[in-house]
Structure formats: C-alpha cells, structure tokens
N, C-alpha and C positions, 0 to 999 in steps of 0.2 A: 164577532170581538166585542169585548166588557173590558169597562173602566172600573175599575179601583179607584172610590176618591176616600183619602182620609184626613183632617182634622185634626190634627196634631195642638193644643194649645200645651209650651212645656212650663211648668213651673217647679223643676230640678236646674238644677245648671247646665248651661247650653251645651259647653262644649260636651261635659258626660252622654247629652239625649242628642249630639251631632253623633258620634260615637258608636254608639247603640243604633240610630238609623244607618249608618252607614254597613254593619256590620249585618241588620236583618237586611237591607240595599242586596247586599252580597249573595245572600242565603237567595231572594227570592229572586232574583235576576239570574241563580242556577239550574229554573226549577223546568220542567215541560212546561208548554204553553205558555211563558211567559214572552213578552215581545216587548214590551220598552216601558220606561218612566221617567218622570216627570217631578220634583219637587222645587218648590216654591215658599217661598218668603213674602210673611206682609210686611208691607213698605211701612205699617204706621203702626204695629205693633212687632218688634224683635221675635216674641214669643210665639209669634202661628209660626208652622208651618201645614203646607199642604201638599202630601203625595199625593200621586195620580199615576197609574202603572197600569198599561193596558196588557192582558191578557185575551188566550187565544178562546175561552171559554171562561165562564163562571164552574165551571165543573176542574178543570188547573187551577186557575184559583182556593177553589174550595180542598182540593191535595194536599196544594203549598199550605192551608196555614196549620190541617190536621196534623202535620207531620210533628214526630216529638221535637222535631234541631227545633220549625220552628216556634212550639211551646216554650223551649227552657231559653229563646234569644229575647223572644218578645219580654217572655219575667221581670228581664230590666230595665223594662220602658215605663212599668208602672209608675215603679214612682219617681219618674220623672217629667211625664207628659201625660196628659186625655185626649184619647182618641174616640175622633169621630165619625168612625167607617164605613161606607159603604156600598154597594158595587150598582153601577151606572150601565145602561145599555145607551148607546146615540143616536136621537132622535134627531137630529138635521147637523148636521156640518157644513160649514162654510166654505169656499175652497182655499184651500194656502194653511188651513188651522191643521195640522197634526197631519 
C-alpha cells in the first residue's frame, strides 16, 4: 500500500474549492486500487487542507491521475488552490492508527 498526501493551500473561494475537491474525491474513489481517504483542515489556518488517500500501489494511483477524466477535473483546482502532492510508503505505524 501507498499513501498519497496532498497539502492544498486555498487562495480562491473556499466553497468552490470544496466543491471541486468533492468531485475529484468522487472520481478517485471509483478507481481501481483506491482503498480510502481522509481530508483534514488546519486548525490555525482554515485555508490549508491535507488530503490523505490510501492506494493498493503506486501504479494504481498513477493510472488514476493519468486519465483524461482526472486531467479535466484537476484543471478546475488550479485557480483555487496550490497543491503540494507526494506518494509515501509507511515506515512505522502505531496500533490504532489507521
């Protein structure tokens, strides 16, 4: 398993950002290899979000983001937020976390 982590700093309208994020999440959650996700919002700065998505493997995630449908959806995100994405592997996990 791999975890996709994306820090998003919103510089546009937050409600529009959330609507775009919801469309992207709906698409990604329907893709092969998708396991689950969590969205977090910074307590000290409401414009900063973290998206954590667990995938079966890196190839499943790559296939999802290479699709034409994803590319069309993600274009709407650019004017609203700056993403800082990355794929991660677990090196340590405590009981009760995930």
